[in-house]
N, C-alpha and C positions, 0 to 999 in steps of 0.2 A: 199748411196751416197759415191762417191769416195773422199778420203782425198786429200788435196792439195799436201802433200808429195808424195803420190802415183802418182798423175797426173804429178808432176814435174819429178819424176823418169822415168815415161813412155816417156815423151817428150824428156828428155835427151837421153834415149836409142834410140828413133826414130831419133834424130838429128845425133848421132854418126853412126847409121846404114846407114843413107842417105849419110853421109860424106864418109864412107868406100866404099859404092857402087859407088859413083862418082870417088873415087880414083882408084878403080879396073878397071874402064872404061878408065883410063889413064889421068884423070884430073890432071893438074899441078896447084898448088896453090902458088901464090907469097906471099900472106899475109894470113896465116892460121887462125889467130884469127878473123879478120873481116869476113872471109869466113864462119867459123863455126858459128859465131854469126848470120850471115844472114840466114843460114839454120835453126838455132834455132828459129829465129823470124818467119820464114815461118811456121815451125811446130806449134808454138804457135798460129798463126793466123788461121791455119787449125783447131786446137783444138777448138778455140772459134766459128768458123763457124759450126763445127759439133755439138757443144753443143747447139747453137742457133737453128739449124735444129731439133735437138732432142726435145728441149723444145717446139718448134712449133708443132711438131708431137704429143707430149704428150698432149699439150693443146687441140689440135683438138680431140684427143681421149677422153679427159675428157668430152668435149662437147657431143661426141657420147654416152658416158656412161650415162650421166646425162640428156641430152636433154636441157641443160640450158647454153646458150651462156655466161652468166655472170660467171659461174663457171670456164669456160675455159679462161676467160680474166684475166689471172694472170700476163701477161707481164713479167716484170723483178722482180716482187715481190717474193723474196725468201721465205717469210712466207707462201704465198699461195702455192708455189711449195712444200714446206715441208709439208703443210697441206694435199695436194693431195697425196703425198707419204705415209703419215701416214694413210690417209683414205684407200689407197690401201692395206696397211699392215694390216688393221683391217678386211678386207674382208677374209672370210674363204679360205683356201688354194686352194681347187678345183675350187672355183669361181674365185679367183685371177688368177690362171693359165689360165682359159678360157678367162678372160678379156685381159690378156697380149697377149696371142696368137692371139686373134681376133683383138684387136684394136691397139696394139703396133707392133705386128709382121705382121699384115695385112692378116692373114689367113682367108679363108672362113669358114663358120660354119662346112661344111663337113670335111675340113682339121683339124679344131680344134677337131672335134669328133674323127678322126683317131689318132691324136696326143695324145689325152687323153684316147683313147681306150674306148670310150663311143658311144652310138647311137647319131644320129643327134638331135633327140628329147631331149635326156638327156643333150646334150651340149647347146641347145637353152635354156633349163631350167636353167642351170648353169649360162649362160650369163645374163638372165633376173634377176635372184636372185642376181647375182654379181653386176649388174648395180644398182639395188635398194639398196643393202647394201653399195656400194661405195657412192652413193648419200647421203644416211642417215648419214654415218660416216663423209663425207665431210661437210655437213651442220651442224652437231652437233659440229664439231671442230670450225666452224665459230661462233656459238652462245656461245661457252664455253670459 
């Protein structure tokens, strides 16, 4: 998970890059401070929109991995999100890679197989075992 400082640095950089791009286009700015703050506000709003979309996508993927709608219903609960990330971290590396490629990156099983340099059958096996390991780890974290 990204740190707040890292996110702030990235948003600051995006803000100034956008400002410079506008100035290169010939934009004249009468009040530079409110103008740059406006750009920063829009960059921050974009960041939160992206984050919300990502959380929604990950939540849907968790449901795909586990087959349990309740596991994906984490809404704004940071604890559940952290639990899901911890559960994913507990999955063996090859299985985790297959799960991420398939459910977060949206690759088909044959694409996952090519990316991992494995057969389609081996990739299906990795996905099945990865889903089960994820589910077990996620549920154990809930009871612990």
